[in-house]
N, C-alpha and C positions, 0 to 999 in steps of 0.2 A: 496517632498511628497504632497505639496498642489500646485494647479494650480493658475495661475494669475487669480484674480478676485474671488476666493473662499474666503468666510467669514463667520464669526458668529456674529450676532448682538445679544447683550444681553439687555432685558428691565427689568422693574420691575416685570412683570407678564408673561414673556414669553422669548424664544430664538427663533431667526430665522437663520436657517441654509441655506446658499447659495452656492450651488455646481454647477458650470456651469450656465446653464439657469435656473435651477430649485431652488425654495425656499420651505422649509418646516418650519412650524410654530409648536413650542412644548410649550403648555400652562402649567403654574405651577399651583398646587392646589391639593386638594384631588383627589384620583382616581375616574375616570368616572365609571358608572356602567359596561361599555363595557370592560374596563380595569380590574374591580373587576372580571368579569366573565372569561375573559382571564386568569387571575391569578389563579383562581380556577381550570380552566382546565390543567393549567401547573402543579400546585402541585398536583393534583389528578395523572398525568401522572408520575411524580417523585415517589409518594408515591407508585405507582403500579409497580416500578422498571425499569423505562424506561431506565435509564443508564446501569443497569445490564443486561437488555434484548440486548441492543445494543453490550455489551460486549462479551455477550454468542454467539452472532450470528456472531462474527468475524472470528473464525477459518475456515479456507478452503474457504475464500471469498476473491477474488481478488479485494480488495476494491478501488485500484487506478484506475481499469477499469471503474468505475462509475463516473469518474471526467475527465474533460480535462486537459491535460498535464500541462497547466499553472497553474490551481488551485492546483493540488498535489504539482508542484513544489514550490508554496507559502507556503502550509502547512508543507512540508519538511523543508523550510527555518526557519519557525517558530520554529519547534521543535528542529532544529539544532542549534538555537540560544539559547537554554538553556544551562547555566553553573551553577556551585555551588554558584554562586553569583547573577545572574541575569536571568530573562526570565521566572522563574516558574509561577508567578502571572498571566502574559499576557498568558502563554499556559491555564492555569486553567480558566481564565476568557473566553477565546475562546471556551474552551470545553462547558462552561455554556451557552453562546450566542448561539452556534450552536444547543445545545439541545432545548434551548427556542424556536429557530426559527423552529426545526423541529417537536415539539409539536404543536406550534401555530404560523403559519407563519404571521399572521396579528399583533403579538406583535413587536413593534420595539425594537430591541437590542441596540439602542442608549441610550434609557432613563433607567438608571440602579437605578432609586429611585422611589417609588410609595407607596403610603399607605393612610390611612383613617383619618389619624390626622392632624389637621391644624397646630400643633406645631412643626412638622418637615418639611424639605424641600420635595417636591414631585412634579412630572410632572403627570397632570391628565391621560396620557396615559402611564405613566411609570410602572415599575414593580420592586420590591424591590430584585435586584440581591443578595444584602448582605444575605438576610435570606434565599433564596434559595441556596446561596452557602454554607453558614453554615449548613444548613439542609440536603442538598443532595449532592451538587457537590464535596465539598472538602471532606467529609467522603467517597465517592466513590473512588475517586482518591487515597485517601491514603490506603483504604482498599486493592486496587488492586496493591499497589506499583506503581502507574504510574508516580506520582509526589511527590516530597519531599515538602510538604505544611504544614505550621503552623496549627494546629488543628482548629483555630479561623478563618481561611479562607483567601481567597485570597484578600478580602477587608480591611485586616489588612495593606496591601499596600496601604497608605493613597492617593497616586497620582491617584488611580483608583476610589476614592471616590468623586471627585470633583464635584460641582454642575453645570457641563456642559455636553450636550449631547456627547456621543462617536462618533468621527469623525476624519478625517484627520487634523482637527483644533484643536483638544483636546490638551490642551497647559501644561497640568500637567507634571511635571518632572518625566521622567520615564527612566529606562534603560532596555536594552534587544532588541529583535526583534521586535521593534515598527512598522516598516514600513510593516512587514508581518502581523501583527495583524490588522492593519488599512485596508489592502489590502482585508483581509478575512471579516472584518467588513462591508466594503463598497459592497463587491461582495454579501455577505449573505443578506444584508439588501435591495440591489436593486433587489434580485430575480435572480441574475446571477449566483450564486454558489448555487447548491441544497444543503441544510443544513444537511440533514442524512447521505447521502454517505460521505459529508466533516466530519461529526462529526466522522463516523466509520474509515475513514482513519486516522484521528487524533489519536483516541483511538489505532489503529493498530500501528502506529509509536510509541506511548508511550509504547506500551506493549513490542515492540522489544527494546526498551532502558532501560527498568526497570532494577533494581538491581537483581531481581530474575532471569529475562533472561540473563543477563550477567554472573552471577554465573553458570547458567546451561550451558552456551555456554562454559565457560572455562574447566567446567568439560567434557563435550563430546569431546572437541577439545584435551584434555589431553589424554582421552581414545584412541582416534583416532591415536595420535602420538606413542602410545605404543603398539598398537595391531600389532600381528604378524602372518598373515595368508597368505595363497596362493592365486593365482588369482582366481582359481575356487571358493575357499570358499568365497572370497571377493564378487565374483558375485552372488552367492547364497544368501549371507546375504543382499546385497542391494535389490535384487529382492523380499526377502521376506519383508524388510522394506517398499518398496513403494507398495507393494500388501496389506499389513496390516494396514498401517497408515491412518490417516484421510486425506481426499481430495487426494486421490491416483493420480489422474490425474495430478495434479500439482507436486507432489513428483516424478512422472515417468519422466516428462519433466527435472527436476533439476537434477535427476540422470543421464540422458542420456547427458546433458550439462556437468556435473561434469566430466563424462568418458572422454569427448574431452579436458576439461581442463586439465585432467592429461597427456592426450596423447600430447598436446600442450607444457607443461612442460617439457616433455621429448624429445620435437623436433621430434615427430613421424607424425606431419600432414603438409600438404602442403597448407598454407594459414594462414590467421589470423582469429581467433574466434571472431564472434560477440557477444556481450553481450547478456545474456539471456533477453528475453522480460519480462516486468513486470506483464504481465496479459496474460490470454489465447487468448483473442480476439485481441492481439497486431498486428497479422499477417496483418489483412485488415488494421487496423489503422495506422500502421507505414510502410507499403509496404514491410513486410517481407515475404518471401516464407515459412519458417518452423520455428522451435523451435530453431534447431541448424543449424548455418550457417557458412560457412567459405567464406572469401574473399581474392581477389588478388586486392590489391589498394581499390577502392570503388566498385568493381564489385564482386556480389555473383557468386561464381563458384560451390559450393556444399551446399546442404540444406537437412535437414531431419526434418520430422514432428513426433512429438510423438502422438500416438493414443491408449490412455488407453481404453480397453474395447470396442474396435471398430474394430474386426477382418474382417469385410466387408467393402472395401475400394472404392465402386464404386462413392459414391457422392464425396469422398476426391480426386479421380482421376480427376473428373470434375474440381474441385476447382483448382488443380494444373494446369491443362490445360489452364484455364483461366489466371492464375498467370504468366505461362511462357511466354505470350504474352509480358509481360512487362520485361521479365529478358532473353533475348536472348543469353546471354553469360554463362547461367547456364549450367554446364557439368554433373552433378549428382544430382538428386533429388528422395527422397524416403520417405516412411512411415515406422515407427517403431512401432508395436504392442506389447503389454506385453503378449500377447498369440500367438498361432498359426494363421497365416494369412489365411483366406478362399481365396484359388486360384482357382476359379471357370474359366472355359475357357473364360467366359465374360470377368472377371477381368484381365486375364493374356493378352487377346487380346487387351483390351483397353489401358493397360499399354504399350504395344508394339506399339500401334498406335500412342500414346502421343509422345514415344520416337523417332519415325521417324518423325513425324510433326515438332518437335522442336529441333531434334538433340541433344537431352539429355537423359542421361541414367536414366531410371525410375526404381527403385528397391521397393520391398515390402518385409520387413523383420520381423521376430519376434525379441523380445530382444535378446534372446541367439543367433540367426542367426548374428544380426548385431554387438554384441560383439565379436564374434568369426571372422567376417570379419575384424574388425578394429584392432584386436590383432594378425591376422594371420602373421607369419614370426618373431615374437618376440621369443626371447630365454627364457628359463624358469626363468632366473634370471630377465631378463626385463619385463615379465608378472608380476612375484611377486612384482617388484616395481611400476609396473602399478597399480596393485590392491591396494597397500598401499596409493599410490597418489590419487587414485579415492576416498577411503573412506575419505581421509582428505580433498579433494576438496568438496565432498558432504557435510561433517560436517561443513566445514567453510563456504560454501554458506549459508546453513540454520542458521549459526550463526552469519550472518550479517557481516562477515570478508573480504567478497569479492565484496564489492559494486561496482566495475569497471566492473567486468565480470558477477556477479549475483547480481543485484540490486532487491532483493526480499522484496517487501513492505508487504505482508501479514504476520499476526501473526506466529510465528515460533515455538513458545514454545512446542506446542503438537508435532511437527515433531521433535524436539530436544527429547522428551520424548521417542519417538520411536527410535531415533538414539542411545540414552542412553542403552535402552533395547537391541538393536542389538549389541552394543559394549561390554556390560557386560557379 
């Protein structure tokens, strides 16, 4: 975790942190005037409900899209490192540090002690994280059921309260995902990791791991396993769900992907289903063509893009035309709209031109047209089984039970509420 040459020098009145070629000096003593001003700004933001507002903004936000993949992966590793025995204090501390950095970027999140008294240890540019945690951070995490923490706060873990700056050289005896915590600390402190998107992503993961979420997921999965409806009813139920739930565009994507999951389970598709992208803008970021893709080996041969509320597809066709330059082996590509598609002469002609140029079938379908196409030729019993599997795939995807095929990072509890209503 430490690089050769990195070291911390501790003197009677200061600490000097040497990371690579840089040296940072942290003076001990009463808080400076500037540190007091920063503290007041941070306290005021917490009192104004900073954490609650961040939590309220989560639903419907593809939070991982705001971070580089490497950063979101580190945060996932941190959260996944929590067990019943270790890791909770580190996650709680990370939440507090990212919040502090979001409110006041100039405040160092290495310096966890600061005050006006000469009788207690303090850094001149430090801040009392223990007070901020006891007053705001731990009560927030406990209220929302995000972490099981002692009501007295994360600093009850004495190893987090040593009189040394937090860094990769922090030598206190700790257990849990220490490496991930240090990486997040270093990235946020250096300005390489945007703190507010990182905080929101952390809260999103914690929300999906909470006891309340787990109980809700178990309930909706049980309902899905026991429901007995025909294929047409299943289609209508799912259509009502993604049309009426929060952030319908994302729900529409997951519904379509879940349908192909069900077809794949029944061995009714030709190819391997590519996992669901974790955010709506992932096509350009990861080189995808659409939201639902089938591959032969490493080659995409079929692709469908979900377009909720976008029946006029001229711009989308031009984007597809650009993408097909890089996917010469794609055989079928299309768009699926939740309503009827606007099929003007202009649109039809352009779709046909793209088909000819790239030797790829280009289709424009409504939701019902696409479902009918994909289920054509199945017997009544097969359709009935498909409907049951589709509902279960959708429910398990939003319940975080299919991480390999449906790695959904957004908070899913509101979607689960909609699915419970659908199945009840």
